[in-house]
C-alpha positions as CSV (number, residue, x, y, z in Angstrom):
1,M,74.6,117.3,50.1
2,L,72.7,114.2,49.1
3,S,70.4,114.3,52.1
4,K,69.6,117.9,51.3
5,T,68.8,117.0,47.7
6,I,66.5,114.2,48.8
7,K,64.7,116.5,51.3
8,V,64.1,119.3,48.8
9,T,63.0,116.9,46.1
10,T,60.6,115.1,48.4
11,E,59.1,118.4,49.6
12,L,58.5,119.5,46.0
13,L,56.9,116.2,45.0
14,T,54.8,116.1,48.1
15,F,53.6,119.6,47.6
16,S,52.5,118.8,44.0
17,F,50.6,115.7,45.0
18,S,48.8,117.5,47.9
19,F,46.5,119.1,45.3
20,T,45.2,115.7,44.2
21,I,44.1,114.4,47.6
22,N,41.9,117.1,48.9
23,T,38.8,114.8,48.7
24,F,40.2,112.4,51.2
25,S,39.3,112.5,54.9
26,H,41.8,114.1,57.3
27,N,43.2,110.8,58.6
28,S,43.3,109.2,55.1
29,K,45.2,112.2,53.7
30,K,47.7,112.1,56.6
31,L,48.4,108.4,56.0
32,L,48.6,108.8,52.2
33,M,51.0,111.7,52.5
34,K,53.3,109.7,54.8
35,T,53.2,106.8,52.3
36,L,53.9,109.0,49.4
37,R,56.8,110.7,51.1
38,S,58.5,107.3,51.8
39,T,57.8,106.2,48.2
40,F,59.4,109.3,46.8
41,V,62.5,108.8,48.8
42,L,62.9,105.3,47.7
43,L,62.3,106.3,44.0
44,L,64.9,109.0,44.3
45,L,67.4,106.7,45.7
46,L,66.8,104.2,42.9
47,I,67.2,107.0,40.3
48,L,70.4,108.2,41.8
49,G,71.8,104.6,42.1
50,T,73.6,103.0,45.0
51,D,77.1,104.2,44.1
52,F,76.8,107.6,45.8
53,S,79.8,109.9,45.9
54,Y,79.6,110.6,49.6
55,T,82.4,112.8,50.8
56,Q,84.6,110.5,52.8
57,D,86.5,111.8,55.8
58,N,90.2,112.0,55.0
59,I,91.9,110.4,58.0
60,K,95.6,110.3,58.6
61,I,97.4,108.9,61.7
62,I,100.9,109.8,62.8
63,H,102.8,107.7,65.4
64,A,105.3,110.1,67.0
65,G,108.2,108.8,69.1
66,T,108.6,112.2,70.8
67,L,106.0,114.9,70.4
68,L,106.4,118.5,71.4
69,A,102.7,119.2,71.0
70,V,102.7,122.5,72.8
71,P,106.0,124.4,72.7
72,G,107.1,125.5,76.1
73,E,105.6,122.3,77.7
74,K,107.4,119.0,78.3
75,P,107.6,116.7,75.2
76,L,105.5,113.5,75.3
77,R,106.7,110.0,74.4
78,N,105.0,107.5,72.1
79,Q,101.9,109.5,70.9
80,T,99.3,109.0,68.2
81,I,98.1,112.1,66.3
82,I,94.8,111.7,64.6
83,I,94.1,114.0,61.7
84,K,90.7,114.5,60.1
85,N,90.2,116.5,56.9
86,G,93.3,118.5,57.5
87,K,92.8,119.3,61.1
88,I,94.0,117.7,64.4
89,E,91.2,115.5,65.6
90,G,93.1,114.4,68.7
91,V,96.3,113.2,70.3
92,Q,96.4,110.0,72.3
93,S,99.0,108.2,74.3
94,G,100.6,105.1,72.8
95,F,100.9,103.9,69.3
96,I,97.3,103.1,68.4
97,S,96.4,101.3,65.2
98,A,94.0,102.6,62.7
99,S,91.6,99.7,63.3
100,D,91.7,100.2,67.0
101,L,90.7,103.8,66.4
102,G,87.8,102.7,64.2
103,F,89.3,103.7,60.9
104,D,89.5,101.3,58.0
105,N,91.2,103.4,55.4
106,A,93.4,105.8,57.4
107,E,96.9,106.6,56.1
108,V,99.4,105.8,58.9
109,T,102.8,107.6,59.0
110,D,105.6,106.1,61.1
111,L,107.6,108.8,63.0
112,K,108.3,106.5,65.9
113,N,112.0,107.4,65.7
114,K,111.5,111.1,65.2
115,F,111.0,114.3,67.2
116,V,107.7,115.8,66.1
117,L,106.7,119.4,66.6
118,P,104.3,122.0,65.1
119,G,104.9,123.5,61.7
120,L,107.3,126.5,61.9
121,I,106.3,130.1,61.2
122,D,108.5,132.9,59.8
123,M,107.2,136.3,60.4
124,H,109.4,138.3,58.0
125,T,110.1,136.9,54.5
126,H,110.4,138.1,50.9
127,V,109.5,134.9,48.9
128,T,109.5,136.6,45.5
129,G,113.2,137.4,45.5
130,E,116.7,136.4,46.7
131,R,119.9,138.3,46.9
132,N,122.6,136.9,44.6
133,P,126.1,138.4,44.7
134,K,126.7,137.2,41.1
135,A,123.5,138.6,39.6
136,N,123.2,141.8,37.6
137,P,122.0,144.4,40.2
138,H,119.8,146.0,37.5
139,E,118.2,142.7,36.5
140,W,114.8,143.9,37.8
141,T,114.6,146.4,34.9
142,T,114.4,143.5,32.4
143,Q,111.9,141.3,34.2
144,N,108.2,141.1,34.1
145,D,106.0,139.9,37.0
146,Q,105.8,136.6,35.2
147,D,109.5,136.1,35.4
148,I,109.6,136.9,39.1
149,A,106.7,134.5,39.7
150,F,108.5,131.6,38.0
151,K,111.7,132.4,39.9
152,S,109.7,132.3,43.1
153,I,108.6,128.7,42.7
154,P,111.8,127.1,44.1
155,Y,111.9,129.6,46.9
156,L,108.5,128.6,48.0
157,K,109.2,124.9,47.9
158,R,112.5,125.3,49.7
159,T,110.8,127.3,52.5
160,L,108.1,124.7,53.0
161,H,110.5,121.8,52.9
162,A,112.6,123.5,55.5
163,G,109.6,123.1,57.8
164,F,108.1,126.6,57.5
165,T,104.4,126.0,56.9
166,T,103.3,129.6,57.3
167,V,105.1,132.9,56.5
168,R,104.3,136.6,56.8
169,N,105.6,138.1,53.6
170,L,106.5,141.8,54.2
171,G,107.3,143.2,50.8
172,A,106.4,142.2,47.2
173,D,104.2,143.5,44.4
174,A,100.6,143.0,45.8
175,E,99.2,141.5,42.6
176,L,102.1,139.1,42.3
177,I,102.1,137.9,45.9
178,G,98.3,137.7,45.9
179,A,98.4,135.4,42.9
180,I,101.0,133.2,44.5
181,Q,99.0,133.0,47.7
182,R,95.9,131.9,45.8
183,A,97.8,129.4,43.8
184,I,99.2,127.8,46.9
185,D,95.8,127.8,48.6
186,K,94.4,126.0,45.5
187,E,97.4,123.6,45.6
188,L,98.6,124.7,42.1
189,L,102.0,125.6,43.7
190,E,103.8,124.0,46.6
191,G,104.6,126.5,49.3
192,P,103.8,127.8,52.8
193,R,100.6,129.5,53.8
194,I,101.1,133.2,53.1
195,I,99.9,136.3,54.9
196,Y,101.2,139.3,52.9
197,S,101.4,143.1,53.2
198,G,102.2,143.8,49.5
199,G,104.7,146.7,49.5
200,A,105.5,148.8,52.5
201,I,104.0,152.2,53.3
202,S,106.9,154.6,53.2
203,A,107.8,158.3,53.1
204,T,108.8,159.8,49.8
205,G,112.5,159.3,49.4
206,G,112.6,156.9,52.3
207,H,113.4,153.2,52.7
208,G,110.7,151.5,50.6
209,D,110.8,154.1,47.8
210,S,113.0,153.7,44.7
211,H,116.5,155.1,44.5
212,G,119.5,155.3,42.4
213,Y,118.1,155.8,38.9
214,R,117.1,158.7,36.6
215,T,114.1,160.6,37.7
216,D,112.0,159.6,34.6
217,I,112.8,155.9,35.3
218,L,111.8,156.3,39.0
219,E,108.6,158.0,38.0
220,L,107.6,154.8,36.2
221,N,107.3,153.1,39.5
222,D,103.8,154.0,40.6
223,N,103.8,152.9,44.2
224,P,100.6,153.5,46.1
225,G,102.4,152.9,49.4
226,I,104.5,156.1,49.2
227,C,102.8,158.8,51.2
228,D,103.4,162.3,52.8
229,G,101.3,163.5,55.6
230,A,98.7,161.8,57.9
231,D,95.8,161.9,55.4
232,D,97.9,160.6,52.5
233,C,99.2,157.8,54.7
234,R,95.6,156.8,55.6
235,R,95.0,156.6,51.9
236,A,98.0,154.3,51.5
237,V,96.7,151.9,54.1
238,R,93.4,151.7,52.4
239,A,95.0,151.1,49.1
240,R,97.1,148.2,50.5
241,V,94.0,146.6,52.1
242,K,92.2,147.0,48.8
243,Q,95.1,145.1,47.2
244,G,94.5,142.2,49.6
245,A,97.0,142.9,52.4
246,G,96.4,140.8,55.5
247,V,98.9,142.9,57.4
248,I,100.3,146.5,56.9
249,K,104.1,147.0,56.8
250,I,105.6,150.4,57.3
251,T,109.2,151.6,57.1
252,A,109.4,153.7,60.2
253,T,113.2,154.3,59.7
254,G,115.8,154.1,57.1
255,G,116.9,150.7,55.9
256,V,120.2,149.1,55.3
257,L,119.6,147.9,51.7
258,S,118.1,151.1,50.2
259,N,120.6,152.8,47.9
260,T,120.6,156.1,49.6
261,A,122.8,157.7,52.3
262,A,119.8,158.6,54.4
263,G,120.8,156.8,57.6
264,L,118.8,154.5,59.8
265,S,116.8,157.0,61.8
266,Q,113.1,157.9,61.8
267,Q,111.5,158.7,58.5
268,L,107.8,158.6,58.8
269,T,106.6,161.2,61.3
270,D,104.8,160.5,64.6
271,A,101.5,161.8,63.1
272,E,101.9,159.7,59.9
273,M,102.5,156.5,61.9
274,K,99.6,157.1,64.2
275,A,97.3,157.7,61.2
276,I,98.6,154.4,59.6
277,V,97.9,152.4,62.7
278,D,94.5,153.9,63.2
279,A,93.5,153.3,59.6
280,A,94.9,149.7,59.7
281,N,93.2,148.8,62.9
282,S,89.9,150.2,61.7
283,L,90.1,147.8,58.8
284,G,91.1,144.8,60.9
285,R,94.8,144.8,60.1
286,K,97.9,144.8,62.4
287,V,100.9,146.9,61.6
288,A,104.5,145.6,61.3
289,A,107.2,148.3,61.5
290,H,110.5,148.0,59.8
291,A,112.7,150.0,62.3
292,H,116.4,150.2,63.1
293,A,117.2,153.3,65.1
294,A,115.8,153.9,68.5
295,D,113.9,157.1,67.7
296,G,111.9,155.3,65.0
297,I,111.4,152.2,67.1
298,N,110.0,154.2,70.0
299,A,107.8,156.4,67.8
300,A,106.4,153.3,66.1
301,L,105.7,151.7,69.4
302,R,104.0,154.8,70.8
303,A,101.9,154.9,67.6
304,G,100.6,151.4,68.4
305,V,102.3,149.0,65.9
306,S,102.0,145.3,66.7
307,S,105.6,144.4,65.9
308,I,109.0,146.0,65.4
309,D,111.0,144.1,62.7
310,H,114.8,144.3,63.0
311,G,115.0,146.5,66.1
312,S,118.7,147.0,65.7
313,Y,119.2,149.9,68.2
314,L,116.8,149.1,71.1
315,N,117.3,151.2,74.2
316,D,115.9,151.1,77.7
317,E,112.9,153.2,76.6
318,S,112.2,150.8,73.8
319,V,112.0,147.9,76.2
320,K,109.6,149.8,78.4
321,L,107.4,150.7,75.5
322,F,107.4,147.1,74.2
323,L,106.0,146.0,77.6
324,E,103.5,148.9,77.9
325,K,102.1,148.4,74.4
326,D,102.2,144.6,74.5
327,A,104.2,144.6,71.2
328,W,106.5,142.1,69.7
329,L,110.0,142.1,68.4
330,V,110.8,140.2,65.2
331,P,114.6,140.4,65.3
332,T,115.7,139.0,61.8
333,L,119.2,138.3,63.1
334,L,120.0,136.1,60.0
335,A,119.7,139.2,57.7
336,G,122.5,141.0,59.5
337,V,124.8,137.9,59.4
338,S,124.0,137.4,55.7
339,V,124.8,140.9,54.5
340,R,127.9,141.0,56.6
341,D,129.1,137.9,54.8
342,E,128.0,139.2,51.4
343,V,130.1,142.4,51.7
344,L,133.2,140.2,51.7
345,I,132.4,138.7,48.3
346,N,130.2,141.2,46.4
347,D,131.9,144.3,45.1
348,Q,128.7,145.5,43.4
349,I,127.1,146.7,46.6
350,P,126.8,150.5,46.5
351,P,128.9,152.4,49.0
352,A,125.9,153.9,50.8
353,I,124.7,150.4,51.6
354,V,128.1,149.1,52.6
355,D,128.4,152.0,55.1
356,K,125.1,151.1,56.7
357,I,126.0,147.4,56.8
358,N,129.2,148.2,58.6
359,T,127.3,150.5,61.0
360,V,124.3,148.3,62.0
361,V,125.6,144.7,62.1
362,P,127.9,145.1,65.1
363,V,125.1,146.5,67.3
364,V,122.4,143.9,66.6
365,E,123.6,141.3,69.2
366,A,123.5,143.8,72.0
367,S,120.1,145.0,71.1
368,F,118.7,141.4,71.0
369,K,120.2,140.6,74.4
370,R,118.7,143.8,75.8
371,A,115.2,142.7,74.6
372,L,115.7,139.2,75.9
373,K,116.8,140.4,79.3
374,G,113.9,142.9,79.5
375,G,111.2,140.3,78.8
376,V,110.2,141.6,75.4
377,K,107.9,139.2,73.5
378,I,109.8,137.8,70.6
379,A,108.5,136.2,67.4
380,F,110.7,134.4,64.8
381,G,111.6,136.2,61.6
382,T,114.5,136.0,59.2
383,D,114.1,138.5,56.4
384,S,114.7,135.6,54.0
385,G,115.3,136.8,50.5
386,V,118.2,138.8,52.1
387,S,119.4,135.3,53.1
388,K,118.8,132.1,51.2
389,H,115.3,130.7,51.2
390,G,115.2,127.3,52.9
391,E,118.0,128.3,55.3
392,N,115.5,130.0,57.6
393,A,116.3,127.8,60.6
394,R,119.8,129.4,60.8
395,E,117.9,132.1,62.8
396,F,117.4,129.6,65.6
397,E,121.1,129.0,65.9
398,I,121.9,132.7,66.1
399,M,119.2,133.4,68.7
400,V,120.6,130.6,70.9
401,D,124.1,131.8,70.3
402,Y,123.0,135.2,71.5
403,G,121.6,133.8,74.8
404,M,118.0,132.5,74.1
405,D,117.4,128.9,75.3
406,E,116.3,126.3,72.8
407,A,112.7,125.9,74.2
408,H,112.1,129.6,73.9
409,A,113.6,129.7,70.4
410,I,111.2,127.1,69.2
411,K,108.3,128.9,70.9
412,T,109.1,132.1,68.9
413,A,108.4,130.2,65.7
414,T,105.3,128.5,66.8
415,L,103.0,129.8,69.6
416,N,104.5,133.3,69.6
417,A,104.3,133.8,65.9
418,A,100.8,132.4,65.7
419,E,99.7,134.8,68.4
420,L,101.2,137.8,66.6
421,L,99.5,136.7,63.4
422,G,96.2,136.5,65.2
423,M,96.0,132.8,64.3
424,K,96.7,131.1,67.6
425,N,93.4,129.1,67.3
426,Q,94.6,127.7,64.0
427,I,98.3,127.1,64.1
428,G,101.3,127.0,66.4
429,S,100.7,123.8,68.4
430,I,99.4,120.3,67.8
431,E,96.1,120.4,69.5
432,K,92.5,119.4,68.7
433,G,90.8,121.7,66.2
434,K,94.0,123.3,64.8
435,L,95.3,122.9,61.3
436,A,97.6,119.8,60.9
437,D,100.8,121.6,60.4
438,I,103.4,119.1,61.6
439,V,107.2,118.7,61.1
440,A,109.8,116.2,62.3
441,V,113.5,115.9,62.8
442,D,115.8,113.0,63.7
443,S,117.0,114.2,67.1
444,D,115.9,116.5,69.9
445,P,116.2,120.2,69.0
446,L,115.7,121.1,72.7
447,K,119.2,119.7,73.2
448,D,120.7,120.9,69.8
449,I,118.8,123.6,68.0
450,S,120.8,123.0,64.8
451,E,118.6,119.9,64.3
452,L,115.9,122.3,62.9
453,K,118.1,122.9,59.9
454,N,117.4,119.3,58.9
455,I,113.7,118.8,58.7
456,T,112.8,115.3,57.6
457,F,109.0,115.4,57.5
458,V,106.6,118.2,56.6
459,M,102.8,118.2,56.7
460,K,100.8,121.3,56.0
461,G,97.0,121.3,56.5
462,G,97.0,117.5,56.6
463,K,98.9,117.1,53.3
464,I,102.4,115.5,53.4
465,H,104.9,117.5,51.4
466,K,108.1,115.9,52.6
467,K,108.7,112.4,54.0
């Protein structure tokens, strides 16, 4: 910035003086102009003073005892990670001092006794809320957006401190989650990087619409994501993008936690889903489909969605379509476990929801195993908000318990999730040029995946949040 100021100022001064030397010979004018230019630079430097506020590179160095730089590859021992201005500058073998690297003022973090890996990514969260069996189920009718925003602050911090440096948030008021996203980006709040959908795009009366209250109360909820017919659903996509959505969420089927006895089968029509995908893709957005029953899963895959979230009733046709369409499964196994446990202690859950919980939870494991065996691409997601924020890593345990190996499980929350987000050049591994999202644990999670529930170090974008 300073060099640009000097250049511009010099050019202006030189131009003004050029009018005064027209009587000089060509060679004399050339020499005089060169002298004047040098003089102006010196004068400007004297005016500005010698204590310039040059932007200093922010250098951080991490000494990692064991480093899983690229999930799926073999971990490396005794590595030095060099971070410059929030990005990975390089990874070198051995514990190299700051001075040997040529940095005088670098901040060095000793993780020589830790297992270090990329920041984790959760592809299905709800960071503005959390189920509480003891809470008044009608509490939302008394709260303003400001109340919800303040309640979100600890959820955001717990998520980040659990090692999840990026989340895809699929369901929240668009203005609210947009404000939270911006506050985090400006470091006014501590939390993960957020890519959000705003609310879902849903059929009238379907999962994602409001249920269980008087009609005049329901009509107060002006939801631009509720649509009927292909053209109306295109409008809904455009409305969500206008609200800042980085991804579009649809509710292709019924849902477990909507207070209506509408089942879990397909709700948006084939034509509506195709219109949504086409509209979203034309505006540079991917589509994530909440889907439980096989008819809705398969219809959403044929329509071209990028991910199926939940996928409780996958069948053989579903697996075939996943592979043909190069789509992803985000299984959210933790959500099923959480609501199964909640039913035992919460007598406030409406009967329609209890029936769906008892129907869907027993089939989830078999569906996940079918996807795993069939080679379906899987990205990590928890549906946190249904479960407790900060307990996201329990999903790893369930995936491994259902047959996935530890290395694959870690990859789902790093490289796989980054690819599904369209951010594989920015996050998901510890490689040159990527954002410095780095976490650490005490022991090797490739041997015991439960270690990921005890993150001891968190860095997001080069800033340390937990140490």
